[in-house]
C-alpha positions in Angstrom: 43.9 25.2 -5.4 42.6 22.3 -2.9 41.5 24.3 -0.3 39.4 26.5 -2.8 37.8 23.3 -4.3 37.1 22.1 -0.8 35.5 25.5 0.1 33.4 25.2 -3.1 32.1 21.8 -2.3 31.2 22.4 1.3 29.5 25.8 0.1 27.5 23.8 -2.5 26.4 21.0 0.2 25.1 23.7 2.7 23.2 25.3 0.0 21.3 22.2 -1.2 20.8 21.3 2.7 19.3 24.9 3.3 17.1 24.0 0.0 16.0 20.7 1.4 12.1 20.0 1.2 11.5 22.4 -1.2 12.1 20.0 -4.2 9.7 20.2 -6.7 8.0 23.2 -5.0 7.3 25.1 -8.2 5.1 22.2 -9.6 1.5 23.3 -10.0 -1.4 21.2 -9.2 -2.9 21.6 -12.5 0.5 19.9 -13.8 0.1 17.0 -11.3 -3.3 16.3 -11.9 -3.5 16.7 -15.8 -0.2 16.7 -17.2 2.4 14.6 -15.2 2.5 10.7 -15.8 2.1 8.2 -13.3 5.9 7.4 -13.2 6.6 11.0 -12.7 4.0 11.4 -9.8 5.2 8.1 -8.2 9.0 9.5 -8.5 8.1 12.9 -6.9 5.8 11.1 -4.1 9.0 8.8 -3.2 11.5 11.6 -3.1 12.2 12.6 0.5 12.9 16.0 -0.4 9.7 17.0 -2.1 8.1 19.8 -0.5 5.0 19.6 1.6 3.0 21.7 -0.6 3.5 19.3 -3.5 2.7 16.1 -1.3 -0.4 17.4 0.1 -1.4 17.5 -3.9 -0.5 14.2 -4.4 -2.4 12.8 -1.3 -5.1 13.3 -3.5 -4.0 11.7 -6.5 -6.1 9.5 -8.5 -3.9 6.5 -8.0 -3.9 5.0 -4.4 -0.1 4.1 -4.6 0.6 7.6 -5.0 -1.5 9.0 -2.7 -0.4 6.7 -0.3 3.1 7.3 -0.7 2.6 10.7 -0.5 0.7 10.5 2.9 3.5 8.3 4.1 6.2 11.3 3.3 4.1 13.7 5.3 4.1 11.8 8.4 
């Protein structure tokens, strides 16, 4: 039983590591620019696992702090 639990946990860790960098990848530019609140955009820009596609959109954000955070995350 313990070995099965360990296998499941390790499998989940491997899967989540493989998906790193794709977080929020399904968010559209329209959502980010028209519907997402400042707090949501700030949180997404700060998250180290946010996808490059989303970060590029956020570099053009109307809020200078969100834009700055996104640019720093890309580097």
